[in-house]
C-alpha positions, 0 to 999 in steps of 0.5 A, spaced: 813 798 491 813 800 484 805 803 482 806 795 478 808 791 484 802 794 488 797 793 483 799 786 484 799 786 491 792 787 490 790 782 486 793 777 490 791 778 496 784 778 493 784 772 489 786 770 496 780 774 499 775 769 494 778 763 496 779 763 502 771 766 502 769 761 498 773 755 502 770 758 508 762 759 505 763 750 503 766 748 510 759 753 514 755 749 508 756 743 510 756 743 517 749 746 517 747 740 511 751 734 517 748 738 523 740 738 518 740 731 518 745 729 523 741 732 529 737 727 534 732 731 540 727 730 545 720 732 548 715 732 551 708 732 552 701 731 555 694 730 553 688 730 557 682 725 557 676 727 558 670 722 562 664 719 557 657 721 560 653 717 561 647 714 557 641 714 558 635 710 557 628 716 557 621 714 558 618 714 551 614 720 548 608 720 544 609 717 538 614 712 542 610 705 541 612 700 539 611 697 531 607 690 535 604 688 541 604 683 547 601 677 549 600 672 555 605 668 550 608 672 546 612 676 543 613 684 543 620 688 541 622 693 545 623 700 542 629 704 548 629 711 548 637 712 548 640 721 551 648 721 548 650 727 552 656 727 550 660 732 545 661 726 540 658 720 538 657 713 539 656 706 538 650 700 542 655 694 544 649 690 548 643 691 551 642 687 557 636 685 562 637 689 569 631 687 572 624 685 574 619 687 568 613 692 572 606 695 569 606 702 569 602 707 574 596 706 570 595 698 572 598 698 578 594 691 581 599 688 576 602 685 579 605 678 576 607 679 569 611 674 565 614 679 561 621 678 561 628 681 556 632 678 552 640 682 551 642 682 545 647 679 543 654 683 544 656 686 539 650 689 537 647 688 530 646 692 527 651 698 528 647 703 531 650 709 533 648 716 538 651 722 534 653 727 539 648 731 543 642 727 542 638 722 542 635 716 537 630 710 538 632 704 537 627 697 536 628 691 539 625 686 534 622 680 539 626 682 545 621 683 549 616 675 552 609 674 556 608 668 559 602 665 561 603 666 567 600 674 566 595 677 571 589 679 567 590 686 570 597 686 564 591 687 560 593 694 556 600 696 560 606 699 558 612 695 561 618 698 564 624 694 563 631 696 566 636 695 562 643 696 561 647 698 556 653 698 554 657 703 549 663 705 545 667 712 543 
């Protein structure tokens, strides 16, 4: 073989290698694109749901007083101090009666109170939300009433009204 033949053979081989490399690159690239668009997948996951802690109605503290007073034949506001121990806010959905009204300890002769509690509509309007880990006062206008059967011993009493709150996250 002369020196010219070797150069031509070498050039032909490098052209063939270059063409073959280009064809393989296109084939690999097309395969990657096909795999990217045509893949299927599946998997699993899990999540935990914590239990809501009980939202409570607490005893009123000094300064938590209603704007109106209750007299026989009348109505008055009910003030509730509500505690939300949850790490998220909750919405009070309704407040319902859960038993008979009783007078405070200083008025133990007041056995016939004549006091009733009128629950709220569901959902409570206007909406009341309680921030996470906090307490708030809720005033229910005219929710307590007193009839004429109330004893004189009930004058000046603070009445305890058992209620049930429905709350939602």
